[in-house]
N, C-alpha and C positions, 0 to 999 in steps of 0.2 A: 119305388119312390122313397120308401123309408131309408133304404141304404144310401141313396144319393144325398138325402138331406142330413141324416144323422151320422153316417159312418165315413163317407168319402172325405169330408173336410178334415177329420182326424187322421185318416190315412195319408192325406196330402201333407199335413203338418209333420207327421212322423217320418214319412218315407220320401217325400219330395215329388213322387208321382205314383200312379196306381197301376202301371203296366205290369208289375210283378203279380198282381192279383187277377190278371186276365185268365179266362177259362179256355184259351185257344188250344193249349196242350191237351186238355181233357176232351175238347170237341174233336180234335184230330184222332185221339185214341178211340173215341166213340165211332168215328167214321171208319177207322181201320177194323175194329171189332165187328161192326155191322157188315162191312164188305166181306170179311172172313166168314161170318155167320151165314150170309146169303150164298156165297160161292162154295163153301167148303164143308157144309154140314147137312145133316138130314132135316134140320129145322124142327126137331121134335123136342121141345123143352130141355130137360136135363141132359138128354143124349146129345143135343146140339152143343150145350155148354162144354161137355166132356170132349167132344170132337174138336171144338175150337181151341181148347186148352192143350190138347194133345198136339195139334198142328203147331201152336206157338212154341211148345216145348221142343218139337222136332226142329223147327227153324233155329231156335236158340242153340241147341246142342250141335247141329250141323255147322253153324257159324263158328262155334268154338273149335270143333274138331277139324274143320277144313281151312284153318288159317294158314296162309302161305308164309314160308320163311323167306327172309331177305337173303339173296345169294349174290355175292360179289363176283362179277364176271370180268375177266381180264381179256384184253385184246390178244388175238392169236398171232398178230404180227410183232407188236412191240412189247407185249406182256404187261403193259400198264393197265390199271383199272380205270373205269369211267367212260370207256368207249369200246367200240368193236372194230372189226377189220374194215367195215364199210366206211366208218368215220375216222379211221386212223390217218394221221397226217404224215405217216412214215417215220416217226421217231423210233428208231431201232435201238435196242439196249446196247 
């Protein structure tokens, strides 16, 4: 109640709305960490914390190392890019 009476009016005057102060992002992070904790750890205090952090690090490093390169493919019939032989309209070079 204190925040609603004393701080929200000032935030509305300064920022126009208070949606930037929402805690939805932190709530979602908490949901993800809790799910990871329950599914992926031994649930024994600091050991569980280390296991959760190791899993998050593996996910992060795999995402970086497994990024796909964009490859431009050209049609085997007309040699133009942007389509393949199934969608080629017969435009021969």
